[in-house]
N, C-alpha and C positions, 0 to 999 in steps of 0.2 A: 203622770203624777203618781207618786207612791201613796197608797192608802192601806189601812190595816183593818181587816174584818175578821176578828178572832171567833165570832159566833158562827160563821158559815164554813161548813166542810163541803165545798162544792166539787172537789176532785177526789178520786179514789185513794191516792197516796195519803191524803190528809184524813179521809174518813176512817182509815184503819188505825189511827193513832189513839193512844189513851190520853187522858186529860193533861198529864205532865208533858208528854211528847208534843201534843197539839199546841199548848201554850208556848213552848219553845219554838216550834216550827213557824208559828205565826207572829213572832215578836216583831216589833217595829224596827225600822232601820236604826242602826246605831252600833254599839259594841256589846254583843251578846255572847255569853259563855254558857255552854251546856255541860254540866257535870254528869256524864253518862257512866254510871257504874256498870260493872261486868254483867252482860246478858240483859241489859235494859232497853235494847233496841235503838242504839245510836244511829245505825245505818238507816233505819226506817225514818228517824227524825230528820236526818240530813236530806233524804229523798223527799220527804214531805216539805222541807224548807225550800228546796229547789223548785218543786211544783208550785208552791205558794208564791215564790218570786215571779215565776212565769205567768201565773194566773193574775198577778197584780201589775202586769204591764212591763216588767223588767225583761229586756231582750236577752236571749241566750248568750250573745256575744258580750254581755255586760256582767256575766257571772264567771268567777274563777273558783274552781274547786281544787284545793291542794290536799293530797293524800300521801300516805307513806308507801303505797304500792300502786303501780299503774293498773293492776288487776282490780283493786278496790274502786279506783276512779271509773273504770269501764263498767263495772257492775252497777254502780250508782246511776251512771248515765243511762244504761239500758233499762233499769227499773223505772225511771221517770219517762223515758222515751216510749214505753208501752202505752202511756196515757197521753203524753204530750210529745209528739214526734219531733218538735223543734228542739227538745232538750239535747238531742245528739250534737248540737252545735255549741254547747257550752265548752269552755276551756277547762280541761280536767287532767290531772296527772300528778306525779311527784314533783317536789320542788326542782329536782334536777332535770326531769323530763320537760317541764315547762320552760325552764331557763335554756336548755339545749335547743328547744324548738324556736324560741325567740331569737337567740343568738345566731342560730343557723340562718335565719331570715336576714339578719344584719351582716353576717359574714359566713358565706357558704363554705369557706375553707376550714373552719375550725374542726378539730379532731378530738373527740372525747376519749380519754384513756383512764384506766384504773390506776390507782396509786402504785400497785405492784409492777405495772408496766413502766411507769415513770421511774421507778427504782432501778430498772435495768438501764434506762437511758443515763441516769445519774451515775450508775456504776461504770458505764462505758467512758464517761468523762473522768471519773475518779481514777480509772486504770491507766490514764495517760500520765499520771503523776508517779514517778518512781521514788517512793519513800526510802527504798533501800540505799539509794546513793547519797542520801542526806546524813550528815553526821550529827544525828539527834538521838540521844539515849532513850527518851520516852517513846513508846510505840504509838503510832497514829491510830485513830479510830478506824474501824472497818467502814466500807462504803454504806452498808445497810444502817449501821448505827449513826453515821454522820447524816444520812438522809433523814432519819427520825429526829435527830438533834436539830436539823435545819427547820423542820416543821415546828418544833417547840419554840425555837428562836423567833420565827415569824409571828407566833401568837403572843410573844412576850412584850411587844412594843418597846423593846430596848433600843436605844439610839444607834448602837453599832454592835456587830457580831463579836468583835474582839473584846469589847468591854464585858459583854454577856458571858463569853467563854471564860474569861479570866475569873469572873465571879463564880461560875459553875465548876470549872475544871482548870485551875491555874497551871497545872502541870502540862496542859496541852497548848499553852500560850505560843510556843515556837511554831506551831502549825497553823495559827490563825490566818495568816496571809494566804497560805495554800488553800485552806478550806474556803475562804472568801472567794478566791479565784475560781474554784470548782463551782460554787454557788452562782457566780456571775455567768460562767459559761453555760451552766444548766438552764438558767433563765433565758439566756440569749437563744439557745437552741429551741426552747419551748416557743418563744415568740416567732422565731424564723419559720417553724413548721406548724404554727397555729395549734399547739398542743394544749389541752386543758384537762384538769382532773375534776372530780366531782365538786370539790370545795371551791376551786377557782372559777367553776361555772357560776356558782352563786355570787361570788365576789364580783365577777365581771357584770353579772346581771344587775346586781344592786347598784353598781357604779352607773350603769346605763339608765336605770330607773330614776336615779337621783339627778342625772344630768340631761339626757337627750331623748328619753322615751316617755311618751304620754300614755298613761295607763287607761285602757278603755273600760275598766271594770267599776261597777257600782257596788257590788258586794263580793267579798272574798270569804269563802267557806274553808275552814281548816279542820281536817279530821285528825285524830290522835294528837291533839294539841299538847298533851303532857309530854310528848317525846320530842318537841322542838328544841333545837339548840340555839344559842345566841345569833348565829349566822342566819338560820332560817327565820328567826323572829325579826331580824333586821330586814330580811327579804319581804316578810309580810307587811311590815310598817312602811317599806319603800314603795309598795304597790298602792299608790294613793287612791282611796275609795271612800264612798259615803258610809259603808256598812261592813262590819266584820262579824262573822258568825263562827265561833270556835267550839269544837266538841272534844271533850277529853275527860280523863279521870286521874286525879293526882295519885290515887292508890295503885294505878297501873303504870306509873312512871318508873321504868326499869332499864333505861338506856343511858344512865349517867356515865358509864364507862365509854360511851360513844359520843359524849359531849352534851347529851340532853340535860336541860337545866329546869328542875322542878319549880324554881322561883318564877319562871315565865307564866305558868298557869296560876301559881299561888298569888301573884301580885296583879292579876288582870283587873280586879275591881279597884285597885289603887292607882293603876296607870291610866285608866280611862274613866273620866268623871261621870260619863253617862252609862257606865257599865250596868248591865242586868245579868244576874246569874240564875240559871234554871237548873234544877236537879231532877234527874231520872232515877227513881229508886226501885221500881217494880222489876224484879228479875224473872224472866220467862224461861231461863235455861235450866236451873238446878233445883233439886229437891231441897226442902227446908233445912235438913240436917247439914248438908254441904254448905249452905249459906251461913248457918249458925257458926260453923268453924271459921269461915272466912271473916265474918264480922268480929268474932272474939279476938282473933289474932291481929287484925289490922287496926283495931282500936288502940293498940299499944303505940301506934305512930301518931304524930300530931294531926288533929283534924283541921284541915285548911278551910274547907267549906263543910258545914254540917251535912251528914248523910248516913244512911244505913240501908243495906240491901233488904228489900221486902220480898217475901215469898209469895209466888202466885201459883206454883205447881203443887203446893201442899207438902205434907211430911210423909216420909217413907216408913217411919217408926223403927229406923235402924241407923245408927251412926256409922260413919266410915270406919273400917277396921284398921288397926295398927298391926302390921305383920313384923314380928321380931325374930331375928335369926342370929345364930352363933357367929357366922362370918358371911362376907359378901358373896362368896361362891355359892353357898346354900340359898342366899337371898335371890340371886339371879335365876338359879335353876328352878326354885319354887314358883317364882313369878311366871316363868315360861310354862310351867306345868299348869298353873291357874288359867293362863291365857289359852292354853291348849284345850282345856275342858270347858271354857266359857262359852255360853250360847250367844254372846254378843258377836256380831260380824267383826271380823278382824280389822277392817278399815275403820271401824268405830271405836277401836281400842288405842289408847296412847300410853306410852311409858315416858314419863318426864324426868329429866335429871338436871341438876345444877351445873355439872361439869361434864365435858365430853368424855373424860376418862371413864365415867360410869357406863357409857354406851357400849364399849367393846364387849364387856362381860354379858350384858343383856342380849346383844345381837348374837353372840356365840351360842348362848343358851337357847335362844329361839330357833336358830338355824339347826342346832343339834336335834331339835324335835321336828324339823321340817316345816316350821312355821314361817311363812313369808313375812318380811318386814321391810319398811323403807325408812331410811335414816336421813334426817335433815341435819346438815352441818358437816358431812363428810365431803368427799370430792364429787360434786354434782356433775351432771351431763355436760354443762357448758364450761365447767372447770377442767374437764379432762383435756390432756395435752393434744390429742388427735383432733378434737373438735375445735380447740382454740387455734391451732396452726392452720386448719382448713379455713376458718373464718378470717385469719390474718391474710391468707393468700387472696381471698375474695376482696378483702378490704384494700389490699395493695393494688389490685387490678382496677379498683374504682378510684383510688386516690394515690397516685405515685409519689406524693409528698409525705405519706404516712411513714415516718422514720421508724416508729415503734413496731409496726406490722413487719417492716423489712427486717429489723433486728431479730424479731421473734422467729421469722422464717429461717434466717441464717444460723440460728442456734443449732439446727440439725445438720449443718455442714461441719465435718470434722476439721478441727484446727482453726475454726473461725469463732472467736469470742465476741462479746458485745462491742469491745473497742475497735476491733478490725472491721466488724460489720458496719459500724458508724463511719469509719474511714471510707469504706467502699460506697456506702450510700452517698456521702458527700461528694465523692469522685464522680459517681453517676449523675448527680445533680449538675455538676460543672459540665460534664460531657454532653448532657442533654438540655443545656440552657434552662435548668430548673425542673425539667421533667426527667425523673430517673428511669422511667421505662424507655423513653427516647434515648437516654444514655446507654441503655442495654442494647437497643436495636439499631440506632442510628447515631453513634457517638461522633461528636465533633473532634476529630483527631488533632486539630490545631490547638485544642485546649490542653493545658498542663495540669496534671493531678499529682497528688502525693509529693508536692513541693515541700521544701524545708519548712518545718513548722517552727513556731517560736520556742526558744530555749530560755530557761530561767532557773538557775540553781535555787534562787530564793523561793520560787513557786513550785519547785519539784518537777519542772518540765525539762526533758532532754530529747533532742531531735531523734525521731525514728526513721526519717527518710533520707539519711545521708547517702545511701546507696539503694537504688531500686532493684527489684528482682528481674530476672530474665524470663520471657515467655517460652523460650526454647525448652524448658523443663516440662512443658505441658503438651509438646507436639505429639507424643506417643499415646495421648488419651483419645485420639480420634476427633479432637475439636476442630471444626471447620475454620478455614482461614478468616471467614467473615467475622468470627468471634475472637479468634486468636489475636487479632490486631487491636482488640479493645484494651485500652491502657489500664483498666482495673486489674488485669492479670499481672500487672507489674508490682503489685503491693509486695514489699519485701518479706512479709510474714505469711503470705498465702501458700497453703499446702496443696499437694496434688489432689487430695480429696475435696478441698475447698474449691479448687478450680473446676473440677468435674461437676460439683453441685451448682456453681454459678452458670456453667454451660447448659445444664438441664433446665435451670430457671429461665435462661435466655430462650431456649427452644419452646418452652411452654408459653412464654410471653409472645413469641412470634406466631404461635398457632391461634391464640385467643384474641389477638389485638383487634380484629374486626367483628368479633362475635358480640351479639346483643342479648340473646336469649339466656336468662340466668341458669336454666337447667342444662343447656348445652355447654355453657362455661363450666358448670359444676362437674359434668361428666368428663370434660377434657382434663380438668385438674385431677379428678379421681383416677383416671387411667394413665396419668403422666408418669414418666420415669422419675421426675422430681418427687412426687408424692410417694412413689414406691421406695425411694431412698429414706424418706421421713418415716414411713410405716416400718421399714426394716430396722431403722435406728431405735424406734420405740419398742418394737417387739423384742429386739436383742436385750435391751435394758430389763424388760420384764421377764425374760426367760433365762437370765444369768443366775446360776446357782451361787452359793456362798463361796465356792472355790474359784469363781470367776469363769467357769465353763458354761457355755450356752447350751441349754437343754433343747434339742431339735424339736421334740414334740411340743414343748411349751412355746417355742418360737412360732411354730405354725398356728398353734391355738391362739396366741396373742395377736398374730397378724389378722386372723379371722375376726376376732373380737373388735379390733380397731376398725376394720373395714365395715363391719356391721353397725358399729356405733356411728360412723360418719354417714352411713346410708340413712340413718334417722334424720340427720340434718337435711338431706335431700328431700325427705318427706315434708319437712317444715317449709322448705324453699318453694315447694309446689303451690303454696298459698299466695305467692308473691310474683307479680310480673315485673317488678322493679327491684333490682339488686340493692339499691341504696336504701329503700324502705325496709327490706328484709334485714340488712345489717344494722340499721337503726333500732329495729325491734329487738334484735339479739343483744345489742349493747345495753339498751335501757331496761329490758324486761327479762333477760336470761336468768337473773337470780331469783325471779318469782316462779320460774317453771320448775317442776319437779317430775320425777319419774318413779316407777315402781308401784307396788301395791302391798297390802297386808298391814300388819301392826305398825303404828306410827311411833318411831323413836325420835324424840325431840328434846333439845335443850328447852328450858322454860322460856328463854328469850324467843326461840323460834315458834313456840306454841301460841304466842300472843295473837289474839283475834280469832283463834280456832276453838272448836268445842267437840267433845267426844262423849259417847255414852258411858264408857268405862275408862277410868284413868288410874294409873299407878305412879305415885311419886316416890322415887327410890333414893336410897342413901341419905335418909334424914338423920344425919349424925352431925354433931358439932365438928367444925373444921371442913366438913363436906357441904353441908347445907344447914345453917348459914356458913358461907365461906368468907370470913372476914378479910383474909389475905387478898382475895380477888376484888372485894368491894371496898377496900381501904381507900383507894384513890377515887372511888365513885361516891356512893351515898351511904357507906357503912351499913350498920345493922338495919337502918330504916329501909334502905334499898333492898336488902336481903328479905326483909319482911314483906315488902311489896311483891317481890318475886314469888314468895310462898302464896300470897293472896292471888296472884295471877294463875299459879299452878292449880290451886284448889278450885277456882272458878272456871276452869276448863271443863270440869266434870258435870255431866247432866244427870246421870242415874246412879252410877257406882263409882266410889272413890276409895283407894287403898293407900295407906302410908307404909313404907317399908324402911326398917331400921336394922342394921347389922352391928353386932358388938365388936367385930374384929374384921380387918382386911388381911387375909392370909398372905397375899403377895407382898403387901407393904409391911407386913408384920407389925401392925399398928392397931391398938384398941381404941374404941370410940365410946363417947357418951351420947345418949339420944339428943336430937335437936331440941333446942329451947322452944321451937315453935309447937312441938307436940304438947309440951307443958302448957304453953299459952292457949292452946286449943282445948285444954281441959282434960287431957289424958294424963293419968297418974303414973307416969313411967319414971 
């Protein structure tokens, strides 16, 4: 039975809380909202709450903790587990990680893909339509634009796509049937291969929660509640429970561009009749002058729940400086100079910017001085093509039905685009009775592939397989008869290089088919001719000069860098005895992993939840920050002001504001940001 004992701090996580935190952490079952301002110890409060639940007889399996990073979930579990070992059994993770875990239990075959991966699948279907043969004056939408348009349509609740399109773009009306046919085929292929993206994960999970899954949870805890979007909020409400404990700060709601809806946190006390709202005000992070600026500026936004940051560290007797420059070139070089002479450890310094375009100049200025820096928002380790394709090969070995992994791998075969790759995958599936690896190694030669496809002038479909290719053109490649007889080589558009690539793929599959040890499999791929072709393709791209000639020295250097980067992946794999667990961790947590050291270069969005001793906020000019063009579709000036508030409250000891009167490259003059005036600076 649940009981409430707010006077007793019988466990260590609770004993370390201040009065505000303690009252929140020991709240009765019901609908509780904690407004946790920047630096006020929200994590400690959540940890205290979990400890309190366990202390009061709630089983770990009855607690669900929803966070915005898996790293945050693991850290909270570890902190409670130090004092209450059973805490390691609570269900914790991001909305997507939790949904993926549950859905995998219900359907082991589902395959999680990023939106950009599904765009490639969509493009392969789009490319089957030959718009050039249609006698239509208006140009059709590109595959990428049509994909984004389809997403907008799905969120519109319009009865039919044709009606919606006529309203939005009447000049595209003649393509409506073709577009709808592309959408139908795209959804069919997704269902056939159990493909889901991050949004459809939640949609499917919500459907299951409403219909056929009984929730085991008595309390759901939600971190960063201000960043929830309507879909995530529906997920929360679909997990039927006795108690809801949400922690967030409306002044740090900065993801409207990504669908976050500030009204979810602002209407909490109106949507739940028994709602209790707690406020954490004591800031343990920043000096008083920094908090004064944060309070001054943010008060210009509507106060949803009353609060003001309170100083606990005292005052430094010096307000943050505004650094004024003639142009951005001088701004970046001077900031690099200041960082160079700063006594603060470089890892404790951050340069924050509203737009990624500011980062290039800062990074160049730092590197010019030999100052190490790490940039969040560029091409990360897991986004690099060599790492992605290696993971795709491992993924395909584990699941031969993963059409997207297969298409990604075949991107490195000359003359094979996504449409041909999809044709070959479907042919292999037929030849292998649903198993494409079997279709490679033991094809059923009685099955017919590349048969005449449907043709429809009205739908832009024209048959590609009137005449199949001959395998005789590949005999001089040294392909053994055992593979030369495979019908996939009869694809009419398959090139010599494409056939060679498929043969090397076949040889690799033949070698690893009985291997179980992940490291042994890794090494086999790493040393394969197939991966050698991929590495060579990437290195050539990176070594090609503007005149199209490949620089031999750059080529060898690029190859070495590619191989060294993939070796890092091998090091990560050593921590796993199971290939599936390794790949799941890479899919769900890769974007939380970072590499490098030195000064932190971050967009303000990426800096959320972090803190640094020394912070520089750059390009504080109207049109740059605030950037009303970028925020127009999100939260406008109020969203920009919240971004400024987040940036300011990252600083613990030293804070600098930088403003340039002119951008020499853009040949543009600027006025100082209105936020500097709101902060009390007479500029």
